[in-house]
C-alpha positions as CSV (number, residue, x, y, z in Angstrom):
1,M,0.0,-0.1,0.0
2,T,1.3,3.4,-0.9
3,S,1.8,5.7,2.1
4,R,-0.4,8.8,2.2
5,I,2.4,10.9,3.7
6,P,4.3,12.7,1.1
7,S,8.1,12.5,1.2
8,P,10.2,15.7,1.8
9,M,11.0,16.0,-1.7
10,R,7.6,15.6,-2.9
11,Q,6.3,18.2,-0.4
12,Y,9.2,20.5,-1.6
13,R,8.0,20.2,-5.2
14,L,4.4,20.6,-4.5
15,R,5.1,24.1,-3.4
16,M,6.6,25.0,-6.8
17,F,5.1,25.6,-10.2
18,I,7.3,23.3,-12.1
19,L,7.8,25.0,-15.6
20,G,11.5,24.6,-15.8
21,I,12.3,27.6,-13.8
22,T,9.9,28.1,-10.8
23,L,9.3,30.9,-8.2
24,F,7.5,29.5,-5.3
25,W,7.7,31.9,-2.4
26,V,8.1,35.5,-1.7
27,S,8.3,36.6,1.8
28,P,7.4,40.3,2.1
29,L,9.3,42.6,4.5
30,V,6.5,43.2,7.0
31,A,6.3,43.4,10.9
32,Q,8.9,44.8,13.4
33,W,9.7,44.7,17.0
34,S,6.9,46.5,18.8
35,T,7.7,49.8,20.5
36,S,4.7,49.1,22.9
37,T,5.3,47.4,26.2
38,L,1.9,45.8,26.3
39,A,2.0,42.1,25.9
40,E,-0.9,42.0,23.5
41,S,1.0,44.5,21.4
42,A,4.0,42.4,21.0
43,L,5.2,40.9,17.7
44,Y,3.1,37.8,16.7
45,V,5.4,35.2,15.4
46,C,3.8,31.8,14.7
47,P,1.2,29.3,15.9
48,G,2.1,27.4,19.1
49,F,1.8,27.1,22.9
50,Y,5.3,26.5,24.1
51,P,8.0,28.8,22.6
52,G,11.7,28.5,22.0
53,I,14.4,30.9,20.5
54,V,17.7,30.6,18.7
55,T,19.6,33.9,18.2
56,F,22.5,34.7,15.9
57,D,25.4,37.1,16.0
58,N,23.8,39.2,13.3
59,G,21.0,40.1,15.6
60,S,18.5,37.8,13.7
61,S,16.5,35.2,15.6
62,I,14.4,32.1,15.0
63,V,11.4,31.7,17.2
64,L,9.6,28.3,17.6
65,G,6.1,27.3,18.8
66,A,5.0,23.8,19.7
67,L,1.5,22.3,20.6
68,D,0.5,18.7,20.8
69,S,0.9,17.5,17.3
70,Y,2.9,20.4,15.5
71,I,6.0,22.6,15.7
72,Y,6.4,25.9,13.8
73,A,9.3,28.1,13.2
74,R,9.8,31.7,12.0
75,K,12.8,33.7,11.4
76,L,13.2,37.5,12.3
77,D,15.9,39.8,11.2
78,E,17.6,42.2,13.7
79,R,14.7,44.7,13.5
80,G,11.9,42.1,13.9
81,Y,11.1,42.0,10.2
82,Y,9.8,38.5,9.0
83,L,12.4,36.6,7.0
84,W,10.3,33.5,6.7
85,P,6.6,32.9,6.9
86,P,5.6,30.4,9.6
87,V,7.4,27.2,8.7
88,Q,5.6,24.0,9.7
89,V,8.6,21.9,11.3
90,M,6.6,19.0,12.2
91,H,3.0,17.8,12.0
92,H,1.8,14.3,13.0
93,D,-1.9,13.7,14.1
94,S,-0.8,10.9,16.5
95,S,2.1,13.0,18.2
96,Y,1.8,14.4,21.7
97,I,4.9,16.5,22.4
98,T,4.0,18.7,25.4
99,E,4.2,16.6,28.5
100,A,5.7,19.6,30.4
101,P,4.8,18.3,33.9
102,L,6.9,15.2,33.1
103,I,9.9,16.4,31.3
104,G,10.0,20.1,32.0
105,D,10.0,21.2,28.5
106,W,9.1,19.8,25.0
107,G,12.7,19.4,23.7
108,G,15.7,21.5,22.7
109,W,17.1,23.7,19.9
110,I,20.4,25.0,18.7
111,S,21.7,27.0,15.7
112,D,22.8,24.7,12.8
113,G,25.8,27.0,12.4
114,D,24.6,28.4,9.0
115,G,21.5,30.6,10.1
116,G,19.1,27.7,10.5
117,V,18.0,25.7,13.4
118,I,18.2,22.0,14.5
119,L,15.7,21.0,17.2
120,F,14.6,17.9,19.0
121,W,11.5,17.0,20.8
122,Y,10.0,14.3,23.1
123,D,7.2,12.7,21.2
124,H,4.7,10.1,22.3
125,R,4.1,8.8,18.8
126,G,3.5,5.1,19.2
127,A,4.1,5.3,23.0
128,H,1.9,4.0,25.9
129,I,0.7,6.8,28.1
130,N,-1.0,5.8,31.5
131,G,-2.5,8.8,33.2
132,P,-0.6,11.9,34.4
133,D,2.1,9.9,36.4
134,W,4.3,8.3,33.8
135,A,4.8,8.0,30.1
136,N,7.3,6.6,27.8
137,N,8.5,8.9,24.8
138,A,10.5,8.9,21.8
139,I,12.9,11.5,20.6
140,Y,12.7,13.1,17.1
141,V,15.1,15.6,15.4
142,Q,14.6,18.0,12.5
143,R,16.5,20.8,10.7
144,V,15.3,23.9,9.1
145,D,18.1,25.5,6.9
146,R,18.6,29.4,6.7
147,L,16.1,29.8,4.0
148,G,13.3,28.2,6.0
149,V,13.3,24.8,4.2
150,V,12.6,21.7,6.3
151,R,15.7,19.4,5.3
152,W,15.2,16.1,7.0
153,A,12.6,13.4,6.9
154,Y,8.8,14.3,7.0
155,G,7.7,14.2,10.7
156,G,11.4,14.2,11.8
157,V,14.1,11.9,12.2
158,L,13.6,9.1,14.9
159,V,16.6,9.3,17.3
160,K,15.2,7.0,20.0
161,G,11.9,4.9,19.9
162,P,9.2,4.9,22.7
163,E,10.9,2.2,24.8
164,T,9.9,2.4,28.6
165,G,11.5,5.4,30.2
166,I,11.4,9.1,30.4
167,K,14.2,10.8,28.5
168,K,15.9,14.1,29.3
169,G,18.6,15.6,27.2
170,G,20.3,18.3,25.2
171,I,21.6,19.2,21.9
172,V,24.6,20.8,20.1
173,N,25.4,21.4,16.4
174,D,28.3,19.4,14.9
175,G,29.8,22.3,13.0
176,Q,28.9,20.6,9.6
177,G,24.9,21.0,9.4
178,G,24.3,18.0,11.8
179,C,24.0,17.7,15.4
180,V,24.9,15.6,18.6
181,I,22.1,14.7,21.0
182,A,22.6,13.3,24.5
183,W,20.1,12.1,26.9
184,S,19.4,10.1,30.0
185,E,16.7,7.5,30.2
186,S,15.3,6.3,33.4
187,E,13.1,3.2,33.9
188,F,12.4,3.5,37.6
189,G,8.7,3.5,38.5
190,F,7.6,2.1,35.2
191,P,5.5,-1.0,35.2
192,G,7.6,-4.0,33.9
193,A,10.8,-2.1,33.4
194,Q,14.2,-3.5,34.6
195,G,14.8,-0.4,36.8
196,R,17.9,1.0,35.1
197,E,19.2,4.4,34.1
198,R,21.3,4.9,30.9
199,T,23.2,7.9,29.4
200,R,23.4,7.9,25.6
201,I,25.0,10.3,22.9
202,Q,24.1,10.1,19.3
203,H,25.5,11.9,16.1
204,I,23.1,12.8,13.4
205,S,24.7,14.0,10.0
206,N,23.7,17.0,7.9
207,L,21.6,14.5,5.9
208,G,19.6,13.5,8.9
209,A,21.2,10.0,9.3
210,M,22.7,8.6,12.4
211,V,26.6,8.4,12.3
212,W,27.2,6.8,15.6
213,E,25.7,6.1,19.0
214,R,27.5,5.7,22.2
215,I,26.2,4.3,25.6
216,L,28.6,5.9,28.3
217,D,27.3,4.1,31.2
218,S,24.3,2.1,32.6
219,S,23.3,1.6,36.2
220,Y,20.7,-0.1,38.5
221,A,21.1,2.8,40.9
222,Q,18.5,5.4,40.7
223,H,19.4,9.1,40.1
224,T,23.1,8.3,39.4
225,L,23.1,9.0,35.7
226,Q,20.8,12.0,35.1
227,Y,21.6,14.2,32.2
228,K,23.0,17.6,33.2
229,N,24.9,19.2,30.2
230,L,26.3,18.8,26.8
231,L,28.8,21.1,25.0
232,R,30.9,20.9,21.8
233,T,34.2,22.5,21.2
234,Q,36.2,22.4,18.0
235,E,37.9,19.0,18.8
236,R,35.8,17.6,21.8
237,I,32.4,16.8,23.1
238,F,31.8,17.2,26.8
239,F,28.9,15.4,28.3
240,T,27.9,15.7,32.1
241,S,25.7,13.5,34.1
242,S,25.3,12.9,37.8
243,A,28.3,10.7,37.4
244,G,30.6,13.4,36.3
245,T,31.8,14.6,32.9
246,R,33.0,12.4,30.1
247,V,35.2,13.8,27.1
248,L,34.7,12.3,23.7
249,T,36.1,13.0,20.1
250,H,33.8,14.0,17.3
251,S,34.0,10.5,16.1
252,G,32.3,9.3,19.2
253,L,35.3,7.8,20.8
254,L,36.0,8.2,24.5
255,S,39.3,10.2,25.0
256,T,42.0,8.8,27.2
257,Q,41.2,11.2,30.0
258,T,39.6,9.8,33.1
259,P,36.0,11.1,33.8
260,I,36.0,14.4,35.5
261,G,34.0,14.3,38.8
262,G,32.1,16.9,40.7
263,Y,31.2,19.3,37.9
264,A,28.0,21.1,37.7
265,F,28.0,23.7,34.9
266,M,29.7,24.3,31.5
267,V,29.5,27.1,28.9
268,S,31.5,27.7,25.7
269,D,33.2,30.7,24.4
270,R,32.6,30.8,20.7
271,D,33.1,27.1,20.3
272,S,36.9,27.3,21.3
273,A,36.9,26.6,24.9
274,V,34.7,25.3,27.8
275,F,34.4,26.6,31.3
276,V,33.6,23.9,34.0
277,L,32.6,24.8,37.5
278,S,33.4,22.4,40.5
279,G,32.2,22.5,43.9
280,E,34.8,20.9,46.1
281,T,36.5,22.5,49.2
282,G,35.8,26.1,48.3
283,L,35.1,26.5,44.6
284,R,37.1,25.7,41.5
285,I,36.7,27.0,38.0
286,L,38.6,25.5,35.0
287,K,39.1,26.7,31.6
288,L,39.7,23.8,29.0
289,N,40.7,24.4,25.4
290,S,39.2,22.7,22.4
291,M,41.5,19.7,23.0
292,G,40.3,19.2,26.7
293,D,43.6,20.5,28.2
294,T,43.5,22.8,31.2
295,V,44.2,26.4,30.3
296,W,43.8,27.9,33.7
297,N,42.6,26.6,37.0
298,A,41.2,29.3,39.6
299,Q,40.2,28.5,43.1
300,F,38.6,31.1,45.6
301,S,36.1,31.1,48.4
302,I,32.8,32.8,48.5
303,R,32.1,35.5,51.2
304,S,30.5,34.2,54.5
305,G,26.9,34.0,54.4
306,C,26.6,33.9,50.6
307,E,26.8,30.1,50.0
308,G,24.0,28.7,47.7
309,V,22.9,32.0,46.5
310,I,22.5,31.6,42.7
311,P,19.3,33.8,41.6
312,F,19.9,33.0,37.9
313,R,17.9,30.5,35.8
314,R,20.3,29.5,33.1
315,G,23.1,28.1,35.3
316,A,26.0,29.8,37.1
317,L,28.4,30.6,34.2
318,T,27.9,33.1,31.3
319,P,30.7,33.9,28.8
320,D,31.7,37.6,28.6
321,G,32.6,37.3,24.8
322,N,36.2,38.2,25.3
323,G,37.5,34.9,26.6
324,G,36.5,35.3,30.2
325,V,33.4,34.3,32.2
326,Y,31.0,35.6,34.8
327,Y,30.4,33.4,37.7
328,L,26.9,34.2,38.6
329,Y,27.0,33.1,42.2
330,A,25.5,36.3,43.3
331,C,25.4,37.5,46.8
332,Q,23.2,40.7,47.4
333,D,25.1,43.1,44.8
334,T,28.1,40.9,43.8
335,I,29.1,38.9,40.8
336,Y,32.5,37.4,40.2
337,H,34.2,38.1,36.8
338,F,37.1,35.9,35.5
339,D,39.1,37.3,32.6
340,H,40.9,35.3,29.9
341,L,43.9,34.5,32.0
342,G,41.7,33.2,34.9
343,Q,42.1,36.4,37.1
344,Y,39.0,37.1,39.0
345,T,37.5,40.3,40.6
346,R,34.4,41.1,42.4
347,I,32.1,43.2,40.4
348,L,29.2,45.2,42.1
349,F,25.9,45.3,40.3
350,P,23.8,47.5,42.4
351,E,20.4,46.7,41.0
352,I,20.6,42.8,40.9
353,A,18.7,42.1,44.1
354,S,16.3,45.1,43.8
355,Q,15.2,45.3,40.3
356,V,16.8,43.1,37.7
357,G,18.1,39.6,37.6
358,G,16.9,35.9,36.9
359,Y,18.4,35.8,33.4
360,A,22.0,36.8,32.4
361,F,23.5,37.1,28.9
362,S,26.6,38.4,27.5
363,D,26.2,41.7,25.6
364,G,29.0,40.6,23.2
365,N,31.2,43.3,24.3
366,G,32.6,42.0,27.6
367,G,29.4,43.0,29.7
368,L,26.2,41.6,30.7
369,V,22.5,42.0,30.1
370,L,20.3,41.1,33.0
371,A,16.5,40.5,32.7
372,N,13.7,39.1,34.7
373,E,10.2,37.7,34.3
374,A,8.6,40.9,35.7
375,G,9.6,42.6,32.4
376,I,12.6,44.6,33.5
377,A,16.2,44.6,31.9
378,Q,19.4,46.4,32.4
379,R,22.8,46.4,30.6
380,Y,26.0,46.6,32.3
381,D,29.8,46.9,31.3
382,F,32.5,44.7,32.6
383,T,33.0,47.0,35.6
384,G,29.5,46.8,36.7
385,N,28.4,50.4,35.5
386,R,25.0,50.8,33.9
387,R,25.0,51.1,30.2
388,W,21.4,52.4,30.2
389,A,20.4,55.4,32.2
390,N,17.4,53.4,33.6
391,P,16.3,49.8,33.7
392,V,14.0,49.0,30.6
393,L,10.6,48.0,31.1
394,Y,10.0,45.8,28.0
395,I,6.7,44.1,29.0
396,Q,4.6,46.0,31.6
397,N,1.9,43.6,32.1
398,A,4.2,40.5,32.2
399,G,1.5,38.7,34.3
400,N,-0.4,38.2,31.1
401,T,2.4,36.2,29.3
402,Y,2.7,32.5,29.9
403,F,5.7,30.0,29.4
404,D,8.2,32.9,28.8
405,V,11.5,31.9,27.2
406,F,14.4,34.4,27.3
407,E,17.5,34.6,25.0
408,G,20.3,37.2,24.5
409,D,20.4,38.6,21.1
410,K,24.3,38.6,21.3
411,N,24.4,42.5,20.7
412,G,23.2,43.9,24.0
413,G,19.6,43.2,23.9
414,V,17.1,40.3,25.0
415,V,14.6,38.4,22.9
416,V,11.5,37.2,24.9
417,A,9.1,34.8,23.4
418,F,5.8,33.7,25.1
419,W,2.2,32.5,24.6
420,R,-0.8,34.8,24.9
421,T,-4.3,33.8,25.6
422,Q,-5.5,35.2,22.2
423,G,-3.4,32.2,20.7
424,G,0.0,31.8,19.2
425,I,3.6,32.8,20.1
426,Y,4.5,36.4,20.5
427,A,7.9,38.1,21.1
428,Q,9.4,41.4,22.3
429,H,13.0,42.8,22.2
430,T,14.5,45.0,24.9
431,G,16.5,47.0,22.3
432,R,20.3,47.4,22.8
433,E,20.4,51.2,23.6
434,G,17.9,51.4,26.6
435,S,14.7,51.5,24.4
436,V,12.1,49.1,23.5
437,G,11.4,48.0,20.0
438,I,12.4,50.0,16.9
439,I,11.3,53.2,15.3
440,T,11.3,52.2,11.5
441,E,11.5,55.7,10.1
442,V,15.0,56.2,11.5
443,A,17.9,55.2,9.2
444,I,15.8,52.8,7.2
445,E,17.8,53.3,4.1
446,Q,21.0,52.5,5.8
447,F,19.6,49.5,7.3
448,L,18.4,48.1,3.9
449,A,21.8,48.8,2.2
450,D,24.0,45.9,1.5
451,R,21.3,43.4,2.2
452,I,20.9,42.1,-1.3
453,R,22.3,38.6,-1.5
454,L,22.8,35.7,-3.7
455,F,22.9,32.4,-1.9
456,Q,24.9,29.3,-3.0
457,N,22.7,27.0,-5.0
458,F,21.5,23.7,-3.3
459,P,22.5,21.0,-4.1
460,N,25.9,21.8,-5.5
461,P,27.3,19.7,-7.2
462,F,23.9,18.9,-8.7
463,N,22.4,16.7,-11.4
464,N,19.4,17.8,-13.6
465,K,17.8,20.3,-11.1
466,T,19.1,22.7,-8.5
467,T,17.6,25.6,-6.4
468,I,18.8,29.1,-6.7
469,S,17.9,31.6,-3.9
470,Y,18.5,35.3,-3.4
471,S,17.1,38.0,-1.1
472,L,16.1,41.6,-1.7
473,F,15.5,44.1,1.0
474,E,14.3,46.8,-1.3
475,S,12.5,47.1,-4.7
476,G,14.4,47.2,-8.0
477,N,15.3,45.7,-11.3
478,V,16.6,42.2,-10.9
479,Q,18.7,40.2,-13.5
480,L,19.9,36.6,-12.8
481,E,21.8,35.1,-15.4
482,V,23.8,31.8,-15.9
483,F,27.0,31.7,-17.9
484,D,29.4,28.9,-18.9
485,I,33.0,28.8,-17.9
486,V,34.1,30.8,-21.2
487,G,31.5,33.5,-20.4
488,R,28.6,32.7,-22.7
489,N,25.1,33.5,-21.5
490,I,23.3,30.1,-21.1
491,V,20.0,31.4,-19.7
492,T,18.5,34.5,-18.1
493,L,16.4,33.3,-15.3
494,V,15.0,36.6,-14.1
495,D,14.8,40.1,-15.8
496,Q,12.1,42.1,-14.1
497,Y,11.3,44.6,-11.2
498,Q,10.7,42.8,-8.0
499,E,9.6,43.7,-4.6
500,P,11.5,42.9,-1.3
501,G,11.4,39.2,-0.3
502,I,13.4,35.9,-0.4
503,Y,13.1,34.2,-3.8
504,H,13.7,30.5,-4.6
505,L,14.0,29.1,-8.1
506,L,14.0,25.5,-9.0
507,T,15.9,25.3,-12.3
508,D,15.8,22.3,-14.7
509,V,19.3,21.9,-16.2
510,S,18.8,18.4,-17.7
511,K,19.7,19.7,-21.0
512,W,22.9,21.3,-20.0
513,S,26.4,19.7,-20.3
514,S,28.4,18.6,-17.4
515,G,30.8,21.3,-16.0
516,V,31.2,24.6,-14.1
517,Y,28.7,27.4,-14.5
518,I,28.5,31.0,-13.1
519,C,25.3,32.3,-11.7
520,R,25.3,36.2,-11.5
521,L,22.8,38.4,-9.7
522,R,22.5,42.1,-10.9
523,F,20.4,44.7,-9.1
524,N,19.5,47.9,-10.8
525,Y,22.1,46.9,-13.5
526,K,24.9,46.6,-11.2
527,T,26.5,43.3,-10.3
528,V,25.9,42.2,-6.7
529,S,27.4,38.7,-6.5
530,S,28.3,35.8,-8.6
531,K,28.4,32.0,-7.5
532,S,30.0,29.1,-9.2
533,M,27.9,25.9,-9.8
534,M,29.1,22.3,-10.9
535,L,26.8,20.1,-12.9
536,I,27.6,16.4,-12.8
537,K,25.8,13.9,-14.9
């Protein structure tokens, strides 16, 4: 019997008018970050109930929304303009992916390293659910690329089936368009289970296929192998469970280092080093390079009366963007800062206890942005001085927002996504200079300049068909041409006036000869960019 579920390629083709050269989607330049602090006036992003956020160095962000049987994603540029329409990442009528009381959230998400997102979710597709007390769940993963195209299998790639046991894990990208997922699975309290805990790590390639899986340990002792953290550097993968930290190579082999015990938090500094917090006698913080070697080892003691005071929700460490790290073990008005050499100082942040705090993010310039669920934020430099004259009120009726998710925009602001009772996922931005939202009339021409781009065709090399994409952030005359290696014009794909948007063209090249071709984009009769393409038959 033929499946009624279309394949990813068939879905992709159905979105196009296949007439040799096809234009199938134009995303208008609409919406922006709201200048209103009312939750109901925030920017609508996509359908969903539980939100997620991925931010990028250029200020853009991808906001996710999940509810029961579907997940949506939408990308926004630095000013809140829509770069994609809402993209349906997953839909399956028999799925149920929001068991928040059992697993704490619906999954995890990470940048794919190229402007897109890789996400996983806990899915009860095919699983047995017995009331509110326990459930066994599967893990699925999916990738959406920088153009908003869902790349992997329809409904997601199955990472782990719905065997007995609740799973809890995390995700990192592998630097090549794939990902590494780690999780713990506990069978305790499940009828008929053996009563074991396991920890697993699995590598998924950029094509959505499993490369390797490693079972690091297994135990019959409850609560000894719970997942805590996962981090990738250039050369190593660091996995932390209740039993300590293990270091692996990217090929999945355990390194010769012995497991590191007693570690609680890890963060990365632009994928080149890892900071690890240990709580032994006093405190010890290590910086490890991408090979897992110790760069510095700092030991110090917290002031008397400050033990156990960590008011921040994202762990105790945040990179400062300059090779150092903030230790967010705050006591009244104090945070400790370690520079790139491991030298630490006590920094006074006078408003932490009284006004802001809860979430801490690097501002990308050595300082911190602090935000809280009451809708207040403040930015500080590395000495603890305020960057903004007054704390920013970004949501004045924060009590009307639900399931809030916070993420630093890597440029001195914070993106907040939440669900509103009128339905769907909304988002707000604190601004980077002490204001909320964006006034669109200011310097809009400067913002649009240099935002006309020709992307590399996909796939490349290719056979018979390839997709050529380009983006316009202002209206104008567009010419898109393909030349052979000696400069002869093979075809003019576009020669017309076009509005702002992102354009995708599926090009049938079945009559072309094998070889290298040059695709050239011209805007208002001036060459913008060229890309080489290779046809192999």
